[in-house]
C-alpha positions, 0 to 999 in steps of 0.5 A: 724228947725233941729228937723223938718228935723230930723223928716222928715228923720225918716219918709222917712226911715220908709217909705222905710223900707219894713218890716215896716207896716207904709205907710203914706197918700198912695192911696189904689192902691199904698198900694196894689202895695206895698203889692204885691211887698212885697209878691213877694219879700218874695216868691222870697227869700223863693225860693232862700233859698229852692234852696240853700238847695235843690241843695247840698242835691240832690247831696249828696243823689245822690252821696251816692246812687251811691256808691252802684251802682258803687260797683255793676257795678265793680262786674258785670265784674266778671261774672253773679253769682257775679253780681246776688249775689251783686245785691241781697245783695244790695237790702237785705241791703237796705230793712233790714238796710239802709232804717230803719236807714234813717227813724230813723235818719230823726227824727232829722229833727224835733228835730234839725230843731226846736231847731235851729229855736228857737236859742237853738243851744246847743240842736242840739249837744244833739239831735245828740248824742242821735240819734247816741246812738239809731242808734248804738244800732239798728245796732247790731241786723241788723248786725246779720241779715246781717251775716245770709243773705244767710240762710235767702234768701234761706229760702225765696225761692231764688236760693241757689247759688245766696243766698250763694254769696249774703250772702258772700257779705252782711257779708263783708258789715257789717262794713258799717252799723255802719258808715251809722248810724252815717253818717245819724245823722251827715247829719241831724245835719248839714242840719238842720243848713242850712250848706250843702256845707261841706256835698256835698264836703265830699260826692263828694270826697268820691265818687271819691275815691270810684271808685279807691278803688273799682277798687283796691279791686275788681281787684288787691287785689284778693278779687273779689266781697268781695272787692266791699263790703269792698269798700262800708264800707271804703267809708262810714267811710271816709265820716263819719270821714270827717264830724265828723272832720268838726263838731268838728273843724269848727267855724260854728258848735261852737254853736251847738256842745259843746262836749259829754254830758250825758244829751243826754240820757235824750232825748232818749225816746222823740227821739224814739217817733218820730224815730219809726214812722219815720222809719215806714214811710220811710220803708213802702214806700221803701219796697213796691217798692222792693216788686214789683220787687220780685212779678215780679219774679212770673209772666210769663216770669220772666226773662224779667219781673224781669229785666225790673222792676229792670231797672224801679226801678233803673230809678225811684230811680235816678230821685227821688233824686231831689224830695228827696233833695227838700223834705229834704230842705222843712223839714229844712225850716218848722222846722226852721220857726216853731221853730222860731215862724214864722208859716206864713213863714213855710206855705209859704215855703210849698206852694212854695216847692209844686209849685217847685216840680210840675214844676220839675215833669212836666219837668222830665216827659216830658224828660221821655216821649220824650226819652222813646223809647231809654232809654232801650238801656242804659241797654240792646240791646235786642229789647224786653227789650228796648220796654218793658222799653219804655212802663214802662218809660211812667208809671214812668213819671206819678209816678215820678210826683206824688212821687215828690209831696208826697215827698215834703209834707212828708218833710213838715210833718216831719218838723211839727213832724207829723211822726205818722199820716204819717206812718198810711197814708203810711200803708193804701196807699201802703199796703191796696190800692197800693199792692192789686191793683198791684197784681190784675192788674198784675195777675188777668188781666194779665197786667204783670209788668205794672200792678204792677207799676200801683198799685204803682201809685194808692198808690202814688195818695192815699199817696199824696192826704192824705198828701195834706189834712193833710197839708191843714188842718194844723193849723200853729199857733198851730204847732208853739206852739207845736214846742215851747213846744217840744224845751222847754220840752227838755230844762226843762228836761236838766235843771232839770237833772243839 
């Protein structure tokens, strides 16, 4: 009798376990209902995981982006020349340095994420060290470029006085490039472990401190605009030191950081195979947006066009922090699941992320559309500027919706390690379609800055469409096998070296 009840208990527990496929003597309707319930639970749980990752990452991206904005705002109180120089130097630094380092660092999304999913925790520290070594090497030629920013800008035909001011600002920003490179590596290292709260806290603390640092160095130290550039460097270094200390002392990183190792150099060639296309992938997109602002200076009424395009780029970049955070989150989720050998979960995460960003794009686009007549007053009181910004905001609403979808699809592609094909797609979308279309509309059809932004929309549509085809045609089982091979290939190289 006791054996009978024991057997009954076992059957009841198995029946109640959602992960157990055993369903005894159920009707077809009940069976479908249970399957539907399990599917809903999976979707809800995955959505929660994405939101827990994306929320802090949006804050981190927004706060890091705000450091440069805050510095330029303080410099704006010093006069028109100082503001123009700082703005030009910030744009120059983004194009020639920060975008390249961000792109190269994003290769860790693949390596660290898949290693973490495969539970090869010690490999995360190895990948981190290899990335730090490579990115630090890259910073030296970039520092040389920044040191000669003034001459380069004058050579490109920019105003001599503004170029000189920008060159001075860029030289004082040189220390920030080393910190930024290492900071990018630590951010990718931590986010691949789903450990994002420390990053959010350290970045929040740094940003608050940055306001006071800027105020003191710009107005009280006598450094003027040079003080704002130095404040950037100080803030990046503080943020880096906080995260580096956390990684080396926190129990949560005990498995993933085992100290410095010479084995990290063995993986540098493999890292470069993804880091270079990753950098190309990111830079091509960022440069195309910056190029639109430069081209606006060649239009009739260049003052109005350049001002409005700059405001449009600033607005678009601010709203883009949400898709950027969700794109980083889906990159982590896909790489983790592929590394763990769960291709179905990786595909499900991608689909849910696309759905979530679609909802966000509709809401953000609606907000922009409703407030398009008043948004310009945040930047200017001149009616022609406000009206023009309002017209541009309607286009930005469209571009933001499409840009969000491509950002999430790009994140999923990074999680799979498809950076090379994505770089080719970016080249075709932005430089063979978008840029020519924008120039044609702006100059041949005399649509002005709106024509340039329409060209970006054409590029984004092409970009999102190609990425959608790539993701839809992805063989997730095959990608899981590739992830396993990538992880074990690095492990074999390490063991061989030992």
